[in-house]
Every structure is written in structure tokens, then in C-alpha cells.
C-alpha positions as protocol buffer text, in pm:
chain_id: "A"
residue {
  index: 1
  type: UNK
  ca { x: 121 y: -3097 z: 5798 }
}
residue {
  index: 2
  type: UNK
  ca { x: 297 y: -3147 z: 6117 }
}
residue {
  index: 3
  type: UNK
  ca { x: 291 y: -2893 z: 6412 }
}
residue {
  index: 4
  type: UNK
  ca { x: 590 y: -2680 z: 6488 }
}
residue {
  index: 5
  type: UNK
  ca { x: 459 y: -2539 z: 6814 }
}
residue {
  index: 6
  type: UNK
  ca { x: 222 y: -2754 z: 7036 }
}
residue {
  index: 7
  type: UNK
  ca { x: 62 y: -2568 z: 7339 }
}
residue {
  index: 8
  type: UNK
  ca { x: -110 y: -2791 z: 7599 }
}
residue {
  index: 9
  type: UNK
  ca { x: -364 y: -2683 z: 7880 }
}
residue {
  index: 10
  type: UNK
  ca { x: -169 y: -2350 z: 7919 }
}
residue {
  index: 11
  type: UNK
  ca { x: -295 y: -2129 z: 8194 }
}
residue {
  index: 12
  type: UNK
  ca { x: -137 y: -1817 z: 8361 }
}
residue {
  index: 13
  type: UNK
  ca { x: -256 y: -1667 z: 8683 }
}
residue {
  index: 14
  type: UNK
  ca { x: -47 y: -1377 z: 8824 }
}
residue {
  index: 15
  type: UNK
  ca { x: 43 y: -1314 z: 9168 }
}
residue {
  index: 16
  type: UNK
  ca { x: -274 y: -1060 z: 9213 }
}
residue {
  index: 17
  type: UNK
  ca { x: -525 y: -1337 z: 9121 }
}
residue {
  index: 18
  type: UNK
  ca { x: -573 y: -1208 z: 8768 }
}
residue {
  index: 19
  type: UNK
  ca { x: -626 y: -1521 z: 8545 }
}
residue {
  index: 20
  type: UNK
  ca { x: -453 y: -1388 z: 8209 }
}
residue {
  index: 21
  type: UNK
  ca { x: -471 y: -1757 z: 8011 }
}
residue {
  index: 22
  type: UNK
  ca { x: -735 y: -2027 z: 8084 }
}
residue {
  index: 23
  type: UNK
  ca { x: -653 y: -2347 z: 7983 }
}
residue {
  index: 24
  type: UNK
  ca { x: -546 y: -2311 z: 7641 }
}
residue {
  index: 25
  type: UNK
  ca { x: -445 y: -2590 z: 7388 }
}
residue {
  index: 26
  type: UNK
  ca { x: -335 y: -2512 z: 7049 }
}
residue {
  index: 27
  type: UNK
  ca { x: -110 y: -2652 z: 6756 }
}
residue {
  index: 28
  type: UNK
  ca { x: 44 y: -2450 z: 6508 }
}
residue {
  index: 29
  type: UNK
  ca { x: 142 y: -2618 z: 6184 }
}
residue {
  index: 30
  type: UNK
  ca { x: 498 y: -2602 z: 6035 }
}
residue {
  index: 31
  type: UNK
  ca { x: 501 y: -2332 z: 5760 }
}
residue {
  index: 32
  type: UNK
  ca { x: 171 y: -2177 z: 5790 }
}
residue {
  index: 33
  type: UNK
  ca { x: 70 y: -1806 z: 5866 }
}
residue {
  index: 34
  type: UNK
  ca { x: -133 y: -1800 z: 6187 }
}
residue {
  index: 35
  type: UNK
  ca { x: -319 y: -1498 z: 6306 }
}
residue {
  index: 36
  type: UNK
  ca { x: -429 y: -1472 z: 6666 }
}
residue {
  index: 37
  type: UNK
  ca { x: -677 y: -1209 z: 6698 }
}
residue {
  index: 38
  type: UNK
  ca { x: -846 y: -1080 z: 7021 }
}
residue {
  index: 39
  type: UNK
  ca { x: -928 y: -758 z: 7197 }
}
residue {
  index: 40
  type: UNK
  ca { x: -692 y: -560 z: 7435 }
}
residue {
  index: 41
  type: UNK
  ca { x: -620 y: -767 z: 7746 }
}
residue {
  index: 42
  type: UNK
  ca { x: -752 y: -1092 z: 7597 }
}
residue {
  index: 43
  type: UNK
  ca { x: -417 y: -1254 z: 7658 }
}
residue {
  index: 44
  type: UNK
  ca { x: -245 y: -1253 z: 7317 }
}
residue {
  index: 45
  type: UNK
  ca { x: 63 y: -1109 z: 7429 }
}
residue {
  index: 46
  type: UNK
  ca { x: 96 y: -1314 z: 7753 }
}
residue {
  index: 47
  type: UNK
  ca { x: 66 y: -1647 z: 7535 }
}
residue {
  index: 48
  type: UNK
  ca { x: 310 y: -1528 z: 7304 }
}
residue {
  index: 49
  type: UNK
  ca { x: 561 y: -1403 z: 7588 }
}
residue {
  index: 50
  type: UNK
  ca { x: 510 y: -1769 z: 7743 }
}
residue {
  index: 51
  type: UNK
  ca { x: 584 y: -1959 z: 7435 }
}
residue {
  index: 52
  type: UNK
  ca { x: 908 y: -1735 z: 7388 }
}
residue {
  index: 53
  type: UNK
  ca { x: 1042 y: -1792 z: 7737 }
}
residue {
  index: 54
  type: UNK
  ca { x: 980 y: -1437 z: 7879 }
}
residue {
  index: 55
  type: UNK
  ca { x: 707 y: -1529 z: 8104 }
}
residue {
  index: 56
  type: UNK
  ca { x: 639 y: -1842 z: 8320 }
}
residue {
  index: 57
  type: UNK
  ca { x: 343 y: -2023 z: 8285 }
}
residue {
  index: 58
  type: UNK
  ca { x: 144 y: -2146 z: 8582 }
}
residue {
  index: 59
  type: UNK
  ca { x: 41 y: -2467 z: 8404 }
}
residue {
  index: 60
  type: UNK
  ca { x: 85 y: -2635 z: 8085 }
}
residue {
  index: 61
  type: UNK
  ca { x: 336 y: -2799 z: 7847 }
}
residue {
  index: 62
  type: UNK
  ca { x: 471 y: -2595 z: 7544 }
}
residue {
  index: 63
  type: UNK
  ca { x: 700 y: -2737 z: 7271 }
}
residue {
  index: 64
  type: UNK
  ca { x: 868 y: -2548 z: 6976 }
}
residue {
  index: 65
  type: UNK
  ca { x: 989 y: -2800 z: 6708 }
}
residue {
  index: 66
  type: UNK
  ca { x: 999 y: -3069 z: 6966 }
}
residue {
  index: 67
  type: UNK
  ca { x: 1196 y: -2880 z: 7220 }
}
residue {
  index: 68
  type: UNK
  ca { x: 1010 y: -2823 z: 7563 }
}
residue {
  index: 69
  type: UNK
  ca { x: 1025 y: -2453 z: 7620 }
}
residue {
  index: 70
  type: UNK
  ca { x: 1116 y: -2496 z: 8003 }
}
residue {
  index: 71
  type: UNK
  ca { x: 1333 y: -2816 z: 8014 }
}
residue {
  index: 72
  type: UNK
  ca { x: 1537 y: -2733 z: 7675 }
}
residue {
  index: 73
  type: UNK
  ca { x: 1492 y: -2382 z: 7682 }
}
residue {
  index: 74
  type: UNK
  ca { x: 1815 y: -2276 z: 7481 }
}
residue {
  index: 75
  type: UNK
  ca { x: 1729 y: -2491 z: 7183 }
}
residue {
  index: 76
  type: UNK
  ca { x: 1348 y: -2418 z: 7176 }
}
residue {
  index: 77
  type: UNK
  ca { x: 1460 y: -2044 z: 7201 }
}
residue {
  index: 78
  type: UNK
  ca { x: 1691 y: -2081 z: 6909 }
}
residue {
  index: 79
  type: UNK
  ca { x: 1412 y: -2157 z: 6694 }
}
residue {
  index: 80
  type: UNK
  ca { x: 1212 y: -1852 z: 6765 }
}
residue {
  index: 81
  type: UNK
  ca { x: 1246 y: -1487 z: 6644 }
}
residue {
  index: 82
  type: UNK
  ca { x: 1012 y: -1226 z: 6817 }
}
residue {
  index: 83
  type: UNK
  ca { x: 933 y: -897 z: 6710 }
}
residue {
  index: 84
  type: UNK
  ca { x: 768 y: -729 z: 7013 }
}
residue {
  index: 85
  type: UNK
  ca { x: 523 y: -463 z: 7028 }
}
residue {
  index: 86
  type: UNK
  ca { x: 758 y: -219 z: 7182 }
}
residue {
  index: 87
  type: UNK
  ca { x: 1050 y: -57 z: 6989 }
}
residue {
  index: 88
  type: UNK
  ca { x: 1331 y: -154 z: 7234 }
}
residue {
  index: 89
  type: UNK
  ca { x: 1688 y: -125 z: 7109 }
}
residue {
  index: 90
  type: UNK
  ca { x: 2010 y: 75 z: 7183 }
}
residue {
  index: 91
  type: UNK
  ca { x: 1940 y: 402 z: 7017 }
}
residue {
  index: 92
  type: UNK
  ca { x: 2302 y: 520 z: 6996 }
}
residue {
  index: 93
  type: UNK
  ca { x: 2428 y: 187 z: 6797 }
}
residue {
  index: 94
  type: UNK
  ca { x: 2410 y: 172 z: 6423 }
}
residue {
  index: 95
  type: UNK
  ca { x: 2146 y: -62 z: 6246 }
}
residue {
  index: 96
  type: UNK
  ca { x: 2439 y: -298 z: 6146 }
}
residue {
  index: 97
  type: UNK
  ca { x: 2588 y: -344 z: 6456 }
}
residue {
  index: 98
  type: UNK
  ca { x: 2260 y: -391 z: 6643 }
}
residue {
  index: 99
  type: UNK
  ca { x: 2152 y: -661 z: 6413 }
}
residue {
  index: 100
  type: UNK
  ca { x: 2505 y: -836 z: 6420 }
}
residue {
  index: 101
  type: UNK
  ca { x: 2486 y: -830 z: 6790 }
}
residue {
  index: 102
  type: UNK
  ca { x: 2170 y: -990 z: 6810 }
}
residue {
  index: 103
  type: UNK
  ca { x: 2267 y: -1273 z: 6580 }
}
residue {
  index: 104
  type: UNK
  ca { x: 2584 y: -1323 z: 6808 }
}
residue {
  index: 105
  type: UNK
  ca { x: 2357 y: -1354 z: 7120 }
}
residue {
  index: 106
  type: UNK
  ca { x: 2225 y: -1682 z: 6956 }
}
residue {
  index: 107
  type: UNK
  ca { x: 2577 y: -1818 z: 6939 }
}
residue {
  index: 108
  type: UNK
  ca { x: 2559 y: -1769 z: 6563 }
}
residue {
  index: 109
  type: UNK
  ca { x: 2899 y: -1726 z: 6357 }
}
residue {
  index: 110
  type: UNK
  ca { x: 2900 y: -1395 z: 6165 }
}
residue {
  index: 111
  type: UNK
  ca { x: 2737 y: -1411 z: 5815 }
}
residue {
  index: 112
  type: UNK
  ca { x: 2792 y: -1092 z: 5637 }
}
residue {
  index: 113
  type: UNK
  ca { x: 2604 y: -1226 z: 5315 }
}
residue {
  index: 114
  type: UNK
  ca { x: 2291 y: -1347 z: 5507 }
}
residue {
  index: 115
  type: UNK
  ca { x: 2282 y: -996 z: 5726 }
}
residue {
  index: 116
  type: UNK
  ca { x: 2304 y: -794 z: 5402 }
}
residue {
  index: 117
  type: UNK
  ca { x: 2021 y: -976 z: 5250 }
}
residue {
  index: 118
  type: UNK
  ca { x: 1782 y: -920 z: 5519 }
}
residue {
  index: 119
  type: UNK
  ca { x: 1864 y: -554 z: 5541 }
}
residue {
  index: 120
  type: UNK
  ca { x: 1821 y: -521 z: 5191 }
}
residue {
  index: 121
  type: UNK
  ca { x: 1480 y: -703 z: 5182 }
}
residue {
  index: 122
  type: UNK
  ca { x: 1379 y: -476 z: 5479 }
}
residue {
  index: 123
  type: UNK
  ca { x: 1504 y: -150 z: 5294 }
}
residue {
  index: 124
  type: UNK
  ca { x: 1744 y: -93 z: 5546 }
}
residue {
  index: 125
  type: UNK
  ca { x: 2088 y: -145 z: 5356 }
}
residue {
  index: 126
  type: UNK
  ca { x: 2130 y: 233 z: 5293 }
}
residue {
  index: 127
  type: UNK
  ca { x: 2064 y: 289 z: 5677 }
}
residue {
  index: 128
  type: UNK
  ca { x: 2307 y: 33 z: 5782 }
}
residue {
  index: 129
  type: UNK
  ca { x: 2562 y: 295 z: 5946 }
}
residue {
  index: 130
  type: UNK
  ca { x: 2298 y: 511 z: 6059 }
}
residue {
  index: 131
  type: UNK
  ca { x: 2214 y: 523 z: 6464 }
}
residue {
  index: 132
  type: UNK
  ca { x: 1881 y: 382 z: 6566 }
}
residue {
  index: 133
  type: UNK
  ca { x: 1789 y: 715 z: 6708 }
}
residue {
  index: 134
  type: UNK
  ca { x: 1812 y: 876 z: 6384 }
}
residue {
  index: 135
  type: UNK
  ca { x: 1537 y: 662 z: 6215 }
}
residue {
  index: 136
  type: UNK
  ca { x: 1168 y: 712 z: 6175 }
}
residue {
  index: 137
  type: UNK
  ca { x: 928 y: 495 z: 6383 }
}
residue {
  index: 138
  type: UNK
  ca { x: 862 y: 263 z: 6080 }
}
residue {
  index: 139
  type: UNK
  ca { x: 1248 y: 202 z: 6007 }
}
residue {
  index: 140
  type: UNK
  ca { x: 1289 y: 126 z: 6369 }
}
residue {
  index: 141
  type: UNK
  ca { x: 1003 y: -142 z: 6306 }
}
residue {
  index: 142
  type: UNK
  ca { x: 1200 y: -280 z: 6021 }
}
residue {
  index: 143
  type: UNK
  ca { x: 1515 y: -302 z: 6248 }
}
residue {
  index: 144
  type: UNK
  ca { x: 1319 y: -496 z: 6488 }
}
residue {
  index: 145
  type: UNK
  ca { x: 1210 y: -713 z: 6247 }
}
residue {
  index: 146
  type: UNK
  ca { x: 1581 y: -771 z: 6113 }
}
residue {
  index: 147
  type: UNK
  ca { x: 1690 y: -847 z: 6482 }
}
residue {
  index: 148
  type: UNK
  ca { x: 1410 y: -1110 z: 6496 }
}
residue {
  index: 149
  type: UNK
  ca { x: 1551 y: -1281 z: 6155 }
}
residue {
  index: 150
  type: UNK
  ca { x: 1933 y: -1217 z: 6247 }
}
residue {
  index: 151
  type: UNK
  ca { x: 1990 y: -1602 z: 6372 }
}
residue {
  index: 152
  type: UNK
  ca { x: 1775 y: -1753 z: 6110 }
}
residue {
  index: 153
  type: UNK
  ca { x: 1475 y: -1877 z: 6316 }
}
residue {
  index: 154
  type: UNK
  ca { x: 1230 y: -2137 z: 6207 }
}
residue {
  index: 155
  type: UNK
  ca { x: 945 y: -1980 z: 6380 }
}
residue {
  index: 156
  type: UNK
  ca { x: 888 y: -1594 z: 6396 }
}
residue {
  index: 157
  type: UNK
  ca { x: 640 y: -1427 z: 6609 }
}
residue {
  index: 158
  type: UNK
  ca { x: 518 y: -1059 z: 6519 }
}
residue {
  index: 159
  type: UNK
  ca { x: 322 y: -883 z: 6789 }
}
residue {
  index: 160
  type: UNK
  ca { x: 138 y: -596 z: 6656 }
}
residue {
  index: 161
  type: UNK
  ca { x: 419 y: -575 z: 6400 }
}
residue {
  index: 162
  type: UNK
  ca { x: 255 y: -276 z: 6182 }
}
residue {
  index: 163
  type: UNK
  ca { x: 101 y: -68 z: 6474 }
}
residue {
  index: 164
  type: UNK
  ca { x: 187 y: 281 z: 6414 }
}
residue {
  index: 165
  type: UNK
  ca { x: 315 y: 245 z: 6059 }
}
residue {
  index: 166
  type: UNK
  ca { x: 180 y: 387 z: 5729 }
}
residue {
  index: 167
  type: UNK
  ca { x: -25 y: 199 z: 5477 }
}
residue {
  index: 168
  type: UNK
  ca { x: 292 y: 158 z: 5226 }
}
residue {
  index: 169
  type: UNK
  ca { x: 499 y: 9 z: 5498 }
}
residue {
  index: 170
  type: UNK
  ca { x: 222 y: -231 z: 5624 }
}
residue {
  index: 171
  type: UNK
  ca { x: 188 y: -335 z: 5258 }
}
residue {
  index: 172
  type: UNK
  ca { x: 566 y: -411 z: 5229 }
}
residue {
  index: 173
  type: UNK
  ca { x: 564 y: -566 z: 5559 }
}
residue {
  index: 174
  type: UNK
  ca { x: 306 y: -812 z: 5410 }
}
residue {
  index: 175
  type: UNK
  ca { x: 513 y: -889 z: 5115 }
}
residue {
  index: 176
  type: UNK
  ca { x: 803 y: -954 z: 5348 }
}
residue {
  index: 177
  type: UNK
  ca { x: 602 y: -1212 z: 5536 }
}
residue {
  index: 178
  type: UNK
  ca { x: 493 y: -1390 z: 5242 }
}
residue {
  index: 179
  type: UNK
  ca { x: 848 y: -1440 z: 5132 }
}
residue {
  index: 180
  type: UNK
  ca { x: 946 y: -1549 z: 5474 }
}
residue {
  index: 181
  type: UNK
  ca { x: 667 y: -1833 z: 5471 }
}
residue {
  index: 182
  type: UNK
  ca { x: 778 y: -1929 z: 5106 }
}
residue {
  index: 183
  type: UNK
  ca { x: 1116 y: -1991 z: 5256 }
}
residue {
  index: 184
  type: UNK
  ca { x: 960 y: -2220 z: 5505 }
}
residue {
  index: 185
  type: UNK
  ca { x: 944 y: -1980 z: 5812 }
}
residue {
  index: 186
  type: UNK
  ca { x: 643 y: -2033 z: 6017 }
}
residue {
  index: 187
  type: UNK
  ca { x: 463 y: -1707 z: 6133 }
}
residue {
  index: 188
  type: UNK
  ca { x: 238 y: -1625 z: 6423 }
}
residue {
  index: 189
  type: UNK
  ca { x: 90 y: -1286 z: 6382 }
}
residue {
  index: 190
  type: UNK
  ca { x: -113 y: -1088 z: 6637 }
}
residue {
  index: 191
  type: UNK
  ca { x: -271 y: -767 z: 6499 }
}
residue {
  index: 192
  type: UNK
  ca { x: -557 y: -504 z: 6553 }
}
residue {
  index: 193
  type: UNK
  ca { x: -567 y: -460 z: 6169 }
}
residue {
  index: 194
  type: UNK
  ca { x: -812 y: -742 z: 6072 }
}
residue {
  index: 195
  type: UNK
  ca { x: -763 y: -662 z: 5704 }
}
residue {
  index: 196
  type: UNK
  ca { x: -394 y: -787 z: 5766 }
}
residue {
  index: 197
  type: UNK
  ca { x: -544 y: -1123 z: 5893 }
}
residue {
  index: 198
  type: UNK
  ca { x: -766 y: -1161 z: 5595 }
}
residue {
  index: 199
  type: UNK
  ca { x: -502 y: -1073 z: 5350 }
}
residue {
  index: 200
  type: UNK
  ca { x: -226 y: -1291 z: 5479 }
}
residue {
  index: 201
  type: UNK
  ca { x: -346 y: -1572 z: 5708 }
}
residue {
  index: 202
  type: UNK
  ca { x: -381 y: -1911 z: 5648 }
}
residue {
  index: 203
  type: UNK
  ca { x: -556 y: -2015 z: 5990 }
}
residue {
  index: 204
  type: UNK
  ca { x: -708 y: -1785 z: 6247 }
}
residue {
  index: 205
  type: UNK
  ca { x: -745 y: -1811 z: 6627 }
}
residue {
  index: 206
  type: UNK
  ca { x: -961 y: -1589 z: 6823 }
}
residue {
  index: 207
  type: UNK
  ca { x: -868 y: -1530 z: 7191 }
}
residue {
  index: 208
  type: UNK
  ca { x: -1109 y: -1356 z: 7455 }
}
residue {
  index: 209
  type: UNK
  ca { x: -1069 y: -1327 z: 7819 }
}
residue {
  index: 210
  type: UNK
  ca { x: -798 y: -1582 z: 7829 }
}
residue {
  index: 211
  type: UNK
  ca { x: -973 y: -1839 z: 7627 }
}
residue {
  index: 212
  type: UNK
  ca { x: -935 y: -1958 z: 7286 }
}
residue {
  index: 213
  type: UNK
  ca { x: -1263 y: -1965 z: 7154 }
}
residue {
  index: 214
  type: UNK
  ca { x: -1216 y: -2055 z: 6794 }
}
residue {
  index: 215
  type: UNK
  ca { x: -922 y: -2189 z: 6576 }
}
residue {
  index: 216
  type: UNK
  ca { x: -1024 y: -2230 z: 6205 }
}
residue {
  index: 217
  type: UNK
  ca { x: -906 y: -2222 z: 5862 }
}
residue {
  index: 218
  type: UNK
  ca { x: -964 y: -1878 z: 5730 }
}
residue {
  index: 219
  type: UNK
  ca { x: -1148 y: -1971 z: 5388 }
}
residue {
  index: 220
  type: UNK
  ca { x: -1356 y: -2234 z: 5627 }
}
residue {
  index: 221
  type: UNK
  ca { x: -1432 y: -1955 z: 5869 }
}
residue {
  index: 222
  type: UNK
  ca { x: -1532 y: -1708 z: 5598 }
}
residue {
  index: 223
  type: UNK
  ca { x: -1774 y: -1976 z: 5455 }
}
residue {
  index: 224
  type: UNK
  ca { x: -1915 y: -2091 z: 5789 }
}
residue {
  index: 225
  type: UNK
  ca { x: -1989 y: -1750 z: 5929 }
}
residue {
  index: 226
  type: UNK
  ca { x: -1933 y: -1477 z: 5645 }
}
residue {
  index: 227
  type: UNK
  ca { x: -2311 y: -1487 z: 5561 }
}
residue {
  index: 228
  type: UNK
  ca { x: -2391 y: -1266 z: 5240 }
}
residue {
  index: 229
  type: UNK
  ca { x: -2576 y: -958 z: 5212 }
}
residue {
  index: 230
  type: UNK
  ca { x: -2789 y: -838 z: 4911 }
}
residue {
  index: 231
  type: UNK
  ca { x: -2829 y: -475 z: 4919 }
}
residue {
  index: 232
  type: UNK
  ca { x: -3112 y: -331 z: 4689 }
}
residue {
  index: 233
  type: UNK
  ca { x: -3117 y: 41 z: 4619 }
}
residue {
  index: 234
  type: UNK
  ca { x: -3471 y: 150 z: 4610 }
}
residue {
  index: 235
  type: UNK
  ca { x: -3653 y: 380 z: 4380 }
}
residue {
  index: 236
  type: UNK
  ca { x: -3888 y: 532 z: 4641 }
}
residue {
  index: 237
  type: UNK
  ca { x: -3807 y: 582 z: 5012 }
}
residue {
  index: 238
  type: UNK
  ca { x: -3986 y: 343 z: 5262 }
}
residue {
  index: 239
  type: UNK
  ca { x: -4108 y: 469 z: 5604 }
}
residue {
  index: 240
  type: UNK
  ca { x: -4095 y: 100 z: 5725 }
}
residue {
  index: 241
  type: UNK
  ca { x: -4095 y: -254 z: 5617 }
}
residue {
  index: 242
  type: UNK
  ca { x: -4463 y: -383 z: 5519 }
}
residue {
  index: 243
  type: UNK
  ca { x: -4582 y: -634 z: 5776 }
}
residue {
  index: 244
  type: UNK
  ca { x: -4584 y: -924 z: 5525 }
}
residue {
  index: 245
  type: UNK
  ca { x: -4215 y: -886 z: 5498 }
}
residue {
  index: 246
  type: UNK
  ca { x: -4105 y: -870 z: 5851 }
}
residue {
  index: 247
  type: UNK
  ca { x: -4020 y: -1228 z: 5881 }
}
residue {
  index: 248
  type: UNK
  ca { x: -3754 y: -1200 z: 5617 }
}
residue {
  index: 249
  type: UNK
  ca { x: -3401 y: -1142 z: 5728 }
}
residue {
  index: 250
  type: UNK
  ca { x: -3429 y: -773 z: 5594 }
}
residue {
  index: 251
  type: UNK
  ca { x: -3333 y: -457 z: 5735 }
}
residue {
  index: 252
  type: UNK
  ca { x: -3410 y: -118 z: 5605 }
}
residue {
  index: 253
  type: UNK
  ca { x: -3142 y: 172 z: 5600 }
}
residue {
  index: 254
  type: UNK
  ca { x: -3214 y: 477 z: 5808 }
}
residue {
  index: 255
  type: UNK
  ca { x: -3307 y: 698 z: 5474 }
}
residue {
  index: 256
  type: UNK
  ca { x: -3563 y: 406 z: 5370 }
}
residue {
  index: 257
  type: UNK
  ca { x: -3363 y: 395 z: 5040 }
}
residue {
  index: 258
  type: UNK
  ca { x: -3213 y: 76 z: 5087 }
}
residue {
  index: 259
  type: UNK
  ca { x: -3310 y: -270 z: 5177 }
}
residue {
  index: 260
  type: UNK
  ca { x: -3034 y: -519 z: 5301 }
}
residue {
  index: 261
  type: UNK
  ca { x: -3086 y: -911 z: 5277 }
}
residue {
  index: 262
  type: UNK
  ca { x: -2891 y: -1143 z: 5464 }
}
residue {
  index: 263
  type: UNK
  ca { x: -2848 y: -1494 z: 5290 }
}
residue {
  index: 264
  type: UNK
  ca { x: -2626 y: -1823 z: 5357 }
}
residue {
  index: 265
  type: UNK
  ca { x: -2485 y: -1924 z: 5029 }
}
residue {
  index: 266
  type: UNK
  ca { x: -2449 y: -2310 z: 5191 }
}
residue {
  index: 267
  type: UNK
  ca { x: -2815 y: -2314 z: 5247 }
}
residue {
  index: 268
  type: UNK
  ca { x: -3051 y: -2511 z: 5025 }
}
residue {
  index: 269
  type: UNK
  ca { x: -3222 y: -2232 z: 4955 }
}
residue {
  index: 270
  type: UNK
  ca { x: -3132 y: -1861 z: 4979 }
}
residue {
  index: 271
  type: UNK
  ca { x: -3499 y: -1721 z: 4953 }
}
residue {
  index: 272
  type: UNK
  ca { x: -3352 y: -1474 z: 4699 }
}
residue {
  index: 273
  type: UNK
  ca { x: -3626 y: -1551 z: 4419 }
}
residue {
  index: 274
  type: UNK
  ca { x: -3904 y: -1544 z: 4708 }
}
residue {
  index: 275
  type: UNK
  ca { x: -3810 y: -1220 z: 4816 }
}
residue {
  index: 276
  type: UNK
  ca { x: -3807 y: -1080 z: 4467 }
}
residue {
  index: 277
  type: UNK
  ca { x: -4150 y: -1223 z: 4415 }
}
residue {
  index: 278
  type: UNK
  ca { x: -4285 y: -1055 z: 4745 }
}
residue {
  index: 279
  type: UNK
  ca { x: -4138 y: -728 z: 4672 }
}
residue {
  index: 280
  type: UNK
  ca { x: -4296 y: -743 z: 4335 }
}
residue {
  index: 281
  type: UNK
  ca { x: -4623 y: -805 z: 4513 }
}
residue {
  index: 282
  type: UNK
  ca { x: -4598 y: -492 z: 4717 }
}
residue {
  index: 283
  type: UNK
  ca { x: -4490 y: -265 z: 4449 }
}
residue {
  index: 284
  type: UNK
  ca { x: -4130 y: -212 z: 4581 }
}
residue {
  index: 285
  type: UNK
  ca { x: -3921 y: -124 z: 4291 }
}
residue {
  index: 286
  type: UNK
  ca { x: -3577 y: -105 z: 4308 }
}
residue {
  index: 287
  type: UNK
  ca { x: -3278 y: 36 z: 4091 }
}
residue {
  index: 288
  type: UNK
  ca { x: -2966 y: -164 z: 4159 }
}
residue {
  index: 289
  type: UNK
  ca { x: -2838 y: -468 z: 4333 }
}
residue {
  index: 290
  type: UNK
  ca { x: -2524 y: -532 z: 4515 }
}
residue {
  index: 291
  type: UNK
  ca { x: -2400 y: -834 z: 4682 }
}
residue {
  index: 292
  type: UNK
  ca { x: -2137 y: -833 z: 4982 }
}
residue {
  index: 293
  type: UNK
  ca { x: -1989 y: -1086 z: 5187 }
}
residue {
  index: 294
  type: UNK
  ca { x: -1975 y: -1062 z: 5557 }
}
residue {
  index: 295
  type: UNK
  ca { x: -1604 y: -933 z: 5643 }
}
residue {
  index: 296
  type: UNK
  ca { x: -1340 y: -1109 z: 5870 }
}
residue {
  index: 297
  type: UNK
  ca { x: -1391 y: -792 z: 6102 }
}
residue {
  index: 298
  type: UNK
  ca { x: -1771 y: -838 z: 6148 }
}
residue {
  index: 299
  type: UNK
  ca { x: -1691 y: -1207 z: 6213 }
}
residue {
  index: 300
  type: UNK
  ca { x: -1451 y: -1139 z: 6483 }
}
residue {
  index: 301
  type: UNK
  ca { x: -1670 y: -880 z: 6655 }
}
residue {
  index: 302
  type: UNK
  ca { x: -1963 y: -1096 z: 6652 }
}
residue {
  index: 303
  type: UNK
  ca { x: -1774 y: -1347 z: 6806 }
}
residue {
  index: 304
  type: UNK
  ca { x: -1584 y: -1149 z: 7092 }
}
residue {
  index: 305
  type: UNK
  ca { x: -1932 y: -989 z: 7171 }
}
residue {
  index: 306
  type: UNK
  ca { x: -2107 y: -1338 z: 7181 }
}
residue {
  index: 307
  type: UNK
  ca { x: -1865 y: -1438 z: 7433 }
}
residue {
  index: 308
  type: UNK
  ca { x: -1863 y: -1142 z: 7637 }
}
residue {
  index: 309
  type: UNK
  ca { x: -2246 y: -1164 z: 7672 }
}
residue {
  index: 310
  type: UNK
  ca { x: -2219 y: -1529 z: 7771 }
}
residue {
  index: 311
  type: UNK
  ca { x: -1977 y: -1447 z: 8037 }
}
residue {
  index: 312
  type: UNK
  ca { x: -2147 y: -1122 z: 8189 }
}
residue {
  index: 313
  type: UNK
  ca { x: -2480 y: -1367 z: 8178 }
}
residue {
  index: 314
  type: UNK
  ca { x: -2292 y: -1626 z: 8378 }
}
residue {
  index: 315
  type: UNK
  ca { x: -2186 y: -1381 z: 8639 }
}
residue {
  index: 316
  type: UNK
  ca { x: -2526 y: -1257 z: 8710 }
}
């Protein structure tokens, strides 16, 4: 699959000396949903703002569908729709006027049928004549998405699109994003809701302290780093693990009634059979067993924590 966005050796250093991005290279495939994850201040919004032509890079080369974002700004920007974190629009205008105006800004001729289609998809058609200021926060977020789609872009950036919206609206937006991808639109998503990335993304990138520390297919990432847990509900509480079991990747719950065994399904041996034998030898009985895979959220926290630890150690 060809790349629709290419980022090569991108860095951003502000006048204050703060380095927001550090030598980032990334290619985003045409038609995929790419989730960019990272803690606050990691550089996600800076990176998106540079690709969309809002912030100037300090160095690096970026193309959108083959168009250099600096030398061929107009052609590159026409390919891109952006839904920013902030709800920024004229509160006195109607929904329909606002979306039509956004389409006109890109030099697109009027298309009543298309605008009606996206407003209906976003459950905004009944609100088309309402002023923006009269809408709820969730409806305003939908208007921002409609504005971003008004000129029929091939690339859509969603910067924290479901921040502050309820669960029902969040799931509606997930369905909308899947529908856009089915039509061939490439989606780049930043989010604090890890389940959003786990639910929708084809690939995941993790950024921390301005550096891109990982880019991987979601399923491959889960297989590589998503270790499984075997949770055994004990019949009797344990005060501590027997000495003979302390070499196993075992942990004991605070109440002493649950053992958690960590294992890798990709390994030659899971060690489960040997664990059960040793538990029987020590007279440890269990009444229930549950298996759970490590979540994307746990993987993300581990990756970011490891990076922070390495960088702090380097400073020391």
C-alpha cells in the first residue's frame, strides 16, 4: 500500500529553545486508520499542525499525496481536512452556512447534495438552521467534523475528536470514521482514549518527549507486547508466595485470594502445565481460572514509562 503522507527527519525547535519534535520520520499508508498516541506535551498536536501547514517546521520534508507542504502548500492543504481539539467557529452563524463557507474557502463549487449527505451522517441535518451557539458541546464537535469534510479531503486529521463527548456520541463517531475509511479516506487520529485506538486503528504510533518511539501494526503490537495473564481464584488465602514459587512470573493479590501468572503465548513453552504441577505439590487449590490479554493501554503506559526512565537516567 502506497504512502499518502511522508514525513522525513522532522524537527521543531521553538524560539524559547524548547524542542517539541526530534528528527521524526513516518509514512502513513493510503486508506488506513493511523492512531498517534502520547502523553500531554509529547508533540502530537505540533506534528499535526506542521503537516496541516499551521506551524512551520525547523527542519524536515513533508509531502501530502506527493505535494510538498511548503513548496506546494495550496495543493497539499486541499488534500487535508483537520478537526482540531478546540471548538473554534462563529457562534452566530447557522450550521449550514458554516459548513458551506468552509467548502468555499477551498475553492470548491457549491454541492448541496454532498453537504446534506455529511450533515445527515453526522446527525446534524435537523440542526442545519440552528446557530452554532445554540448547540451542545457534542453537536459543536460534529460541526467541526462536517467543516473538515466539506471540501471532500482524502486525508482527515482528528485531534482528540471525542474529548468531552459522551459514550454514545463517541461510538457514533467511531462508526462515521469507519465509513470514511471504507470510502478511501485516510484517517490520522490522536486520542487520550486508548480503547479508541484499540477499537479502530490499523497501525499505532507512540510519541514521547518529541520522539517517535514505536510504529507498528496494531495486531502485531498486541501479539509482540500483549502478554497474557492467567488469574487463579484461590480457595484459601495465602499470606505470601512459597519460596519455591518465587522464580515464576507470579504475583499475589493484596487480599491473598488471587494468583496472577504472566506468560507469552508466542514462546515455546507457556509454563502453565509446570505451574499447575507445582501448585498441586504445595497444596494450593483454586476454584476458578480466567485468562486475560494485556491491554493496549497497559502496553502504552509501559512504553512511555520506559522511555521516560531511560531519558531521566541519561540526564543523571
